[in-house]
MARVEXTI-245123 format. One record per residue: residue in three letters; z, y, x of N, C-alpha, C in turn. Coordinates in steps of 0.2 Angstrom, whole numbers, plus 5000, padded with zeros to 4 digits. Layout:
N
AlaZYXZYXZYX/...
! end
This chain:
247
Met507049475065506449505062506549575059/Lys506149625060506249695057505549715054/Pro505349685048504749695046504549775043/Ile503949795044503749855041503049845039/Leu502749865034502149855031501649905033/Phe501049885036500449935037499849905033/Thr499549945029499049925024498649985022/Met498249965017497750015014497950015006/Pro497650065002497750064995497450004992/Arg497749984987497449924982497449854986/Thr497949844989498049774992498649744989/Gly498949764984499549734981500149754985/Ser500049814989500549834994501249854990/Thr501249884984501849904981502249844980/Val501949784977502349724975502549694982/Val502149684987502349654993502949694996/Thr502849754996503449804999504049784996/Arg504049784989504649774985504949704987/Leu504549654987504849584988505049584995/Leu504649605000504849605007505449645008/Gly505549705005506149745006506749705003/Asn506649674997507249634994507449584999/Leu507049545003507249495008507549535014/Ala507249585016507549625022508249645020/Glu508349675014509049695013509549645013/Gln509349585011509849525011509849485017/Tyr509349485021509349445028509349495034/Tyr509049555034508949585040509349655041/Asn509849665036510249725036509949785035/Tyr509449785031509049845029509449885024/Ala509449955025509849995021509550005014/Asn508850005014508550025007507850015008/Asn507450015002506750005002506450075000/Leu506150105004505850175003505150175001/Val504750115001504050114999503650155003/Glu503350204999502850255002503150315005/Tyr503650305010504050355012503650415016/Phe503250395020502850445024502250475020/Leu502050445014501450475011501550545008/Val501150585011501250655009500450675007/Ala500350675000499650684997499750724991/Pro499250764989499250804983499450764977/His499150694976499250654970499950624969/Tyr500350634975500950594975501550634978/Lys502050644974502650684976503250654976/Ala503650644981504250604981504750644984/Glu505450644982505950674985506450624987/Phe506750634993507250594996507850624998/Glu508450594998509050625000509550565003/Arg510050585007510550535009511050535004/Asp511350475003511850464998512550475002/Val513150464999513750475002513850425008/Asn513450375008513550325014513050335019/Gly512650385018512150405023511450365023/Val511350335017510750295016510250335012/Val509650335015509150375011508950345005/Arg508850385000508650354993508150394990/Thr507750364986507250404982507550434976/Met507550504976507850544971507350554965/Ser506650554966506150564961505450554964/Tyr505050534960504350534962503850534956/Ile503350574957502850584951502150584954/Arg501650564950500950574952500650634949/Asn500450674954500250744952499550744950/Asn499250804947498550824947498350824955/Pro497850784956497650784964497450854966/Ser497250894962497050964964497651014966/Tyr498250984964498851024966499151004972/Ile499151054977499451044984500251064983/Trp500651024983501351034982501751054989/Tyr501451044995501751055001501351105005/Asn501651135010501351195014501151165020/Asp501551115023501351085030501551015029/Lys500950965029501050895028501450865034/Arg501250885040501550865046502350875046/Gln502550935044503250955044503650915039/Val503350895033503650855028503750785031/Ile503350765035503350695038503950695043/Leu503950745047504450755052505150765049/Asp505150795044505850805041506050735038/Arg505650695035505850635033506050585038/Leu505650595044505850555050506550565052/Asn506750635052507450655054507950625049/Leu507750615043508250595038508450525039/Leu508050485042508150415043508750395048/Glu508850435053509350415058509250345061/Asp509750305061509750245065509750185060/Lys509650195054509650135049508950105048/Leu508950045046508350005045508150015038/Tyr507450025037507250035030506549995029/Met506449975023505749945022505350005020/Ile504750005023504250065022503550035022/Lys503150055018502450035019502050095021/Ile501650085026501350145030500550135029/Phe500250195027499550195026499250235033/Pro498650225034498350255040498450335040/Met498450365034498450435033499150465034/Asp499650415035500350435037500450445044/Leu499950425049500050415056500050475060/Glu500650515059500750565064501050535071/Pro500950565076501150525083501850505082/Glu502350545079503050525079503150465074/Val502650455069502750395065502550335069/Ile502050345073501750285077502350265082/Glu502750305084503250295088503850255084/Tyr503950275078504450245074504250175072/Ile503650165071503350095070503550045075/Lys503550075081503650025087504349995087/Asn504850025083505449995082505449935077/Tyr504949915074504849865069504349815071/Asp504349755067503849705068503249725062/Ile502649735064502149755059501949695056/Ile501849705049501549655045500949685042/Tyr500349665043499749685040499549655034/Leu499349695029499149665022498449695021/Glu498049645019497349655017497149625011/Arg496549635009496149595003495649555006/Arg495549495004494949455006494349485002/Asn494449494996493849524992493849604992/Lys493449624997493449694999493049734994/Ile492649704991492249744985492749754980/His493149704978493649714973494149774975/Gln494349774981494849824983494449894983/Leu493849894985493549964985493449984977/Leu493249944973493149964966493849984963/Ser494349944965495049964962495250024965/Phe495050044971495250114973494850164969/Leu494250154968493850204964494150214957/Asn494450154954494750164948495350204948/Met495750194954496350234955496250304956/Glu495650324960495450394960495250424954/Gln494950384950494650404943495250424938/Thr495750384938496350384933496950414936/Asn497050414943497650434946498250394944/Ile498150324942498650274940498650224946/Ala499150214949499250164954499550094952/Glu500050104947500450044945500350034937/Tyr500449974935500349964928500949914925/Lys501149934919501649884916501349844911/Lys501749804908501449754904501149774898/Asn501349834895501049854889500549914890/Asp500449934896499949984898499249974895/Arg498850024895498150014892497749974898/Thr497249944895496849904900496249954903/Val496049924908495449964912494849934910/Asn494449984906493749954903493149984907/Asn493250034911492650054915492850084922/Ile492350084926492450114933491850164934/Val491950224937491350264938491250264946/Tyr490650244948490550244955490350314957/Leu490750334962490650404965490650394973/Pro490050404976489950404983490550444987/Tyr490750494984491250544987491850504988/Asn492050464983492650424984492650364988/Val492050334989491850284993491950315001/Asp491750375002491750405009492550415010/Ile492950435005493650435006493950375008/Phe493750325004494050255006493950235013/Phe493250245015493150215022493450265027/Asn493350325027493550375032494350385033/Val494650385027495350405027495750335027/His495550285025495950225024495650165028/Tyr495050145027494750075029494650075037/Tyr494250125040494150125047494750145051/Pro495150185049495850205053496250145052/Tyr496350105047496750045047496549995052/Tyr495849975052495649925057495749955064/Glu495650015065495750045072496450035074/Phe496950055070497650045072497749965073/Lys497549925068497649855069497449825076/Lys496849845078496549825084496949845090/Asn497249905090497649935095498349915095/Asn498649885089499349865089499349795085/Pro499249745089499249675087499949655084/Ser499949615079500649585077500749515079/Lys501349495079501549425081501549385074/Tyr501449415069501449385062500749375060/Pro500549325056499949325053499749375048/Thr499149405047498949445042499049425035/Leu499349455031499449435024498849455020/Tyr498649415016498049425012498349425004/Tyr498149475001498349474994498149414990/Glu497549384991497349324987497849264988/Asp497949254995498349204997499049204994/Phe499349274994500049284991500049274984/Met499549294980499549274973499449204971/Asp499049164975498849094974499549054975/Leu499949084979500649044980501149074976/Gly500949114971501449134966501649204966/Gly501449244971501549314971502349334971/Asp502749294974503449314974503749304981/Glu504349314982504649304989504549244992/Gln504549184988504449124991503749124995/Ala503249154991502549154994502549195001/Leu502949245001503049285008503349245013/Ile503849205011504249165016503749115019/Lys503349085015502849035017502349065021/Leu502049115019501449145023501649175030/Leu502249205030502549235036502949185040/Asn503049125037503549075041504249105042/Leu504549125037505149155038505749105037/Asp506249115041506849065041507349095036/Ile507049085029507549115024507549055019/Val508149045016508148985011508449015005/Asp509049045005509449064999509349144999/Tyr509149164993509049234992509049244984/Ser509249304982509249324975508549364974/Pro508149334970507449364969507449424965/Ser506949464966506949534963506549524956/Ile506649574952506349574945505949634945/Ser505349624943504849684943504549694936/Glu504449754933504149764927503449774928/Tyr503149774934502449794935502049734935/Ile501349744934500949684933500249704937/Pro499849654939499249674942498849724937/Thr498349764940497949804936497649764930/Pro497749784924497449744918496649764917/Tyr496249734921495549744920495249704915/Thr494749724911494549684906493949634908/Ser493849634914493349584917493649564924/Glu493649504926493849484933493349504938/Asn492649514936492149544941492149624939/Leu492449654944492449734943491849764943/Glu491249734945490649764945490349764938/Asp490649724934490449724927490649784923/Leu491149824926491449884923491149944925/Ile490749944930490450004933489950034928/Ile490050094926489650134921488950144924/Asn488950174930488350194933488050144938/Lys487850084935487750024939487150034943/Lys486650074941486050094945486250124952/Asp486650174951486850204958487250154962/Trp487650114959488050064963487550014966/Asn487149994963486649944965486249974971/Asn486050034970485650064976486050074982/Asp486650084982487150094988487450024990/Lys487449974986487849914987487749884994/Pro487049874996486949845002487249875008/Arg487249945009487549975014488349975014/Ile488549975008489349975007489549905009/Ile489249845007489449785009489349775017/Asp488849805020488749805027489349835030/Ala489549895028490149925031490849895030/Leu490849865024491549825022491649765027/Tyr491149735029491249665032491049675039/Lys490949735042490849745049491449735053/Thr492049745050492649755054492949675055/
! end
């Protein structure tokens, strides 16, 4: 097995990538876990280098002001990162916005694992919160999330940049493994053992990873309760639900 993750934002993908990468390093001879390696976007800047053993490693990463464009040519940044990989195996999670033709060819060397949310409304509202705060990961003592602003503009970004391209790619590139659903993964414990069971992996003994990150600490399980401008949301909700569950 040579797993690589293809997903959208707000699916628990960072946790799943770390856990799957931990298993892949122990069982499938992966060199490292590079997480969002091909992501080139204003809000996220990462730098990578090869170490003395030729293994690509993350040297730094920060979340920027989304209005700041840190790169001159997105495609060239992605191609430079591809060239850095050479012939080693790496765990990477790929978003639809990463899909240059060369990245699509690179994916063909791996077994695609698709990761989704069953609760797509929750996923969308979580995306709106991330766009509002520019925070993607939370630790135990971070502040809680008390409100979400509904902005149609960000909903359009979710659908056109992430959602529709994800399902188009998935339709054209079937996987031999079952689609992972975040809710199923969490119900089984949200750990490596959950991934082993859901993907039916032939793995018995492994060293589990330790993470300091937690699920986003919302103050209500129903994220619609946190929307400030509920009238705007309720006006648009029927068409949003229709779009979410058409795929």
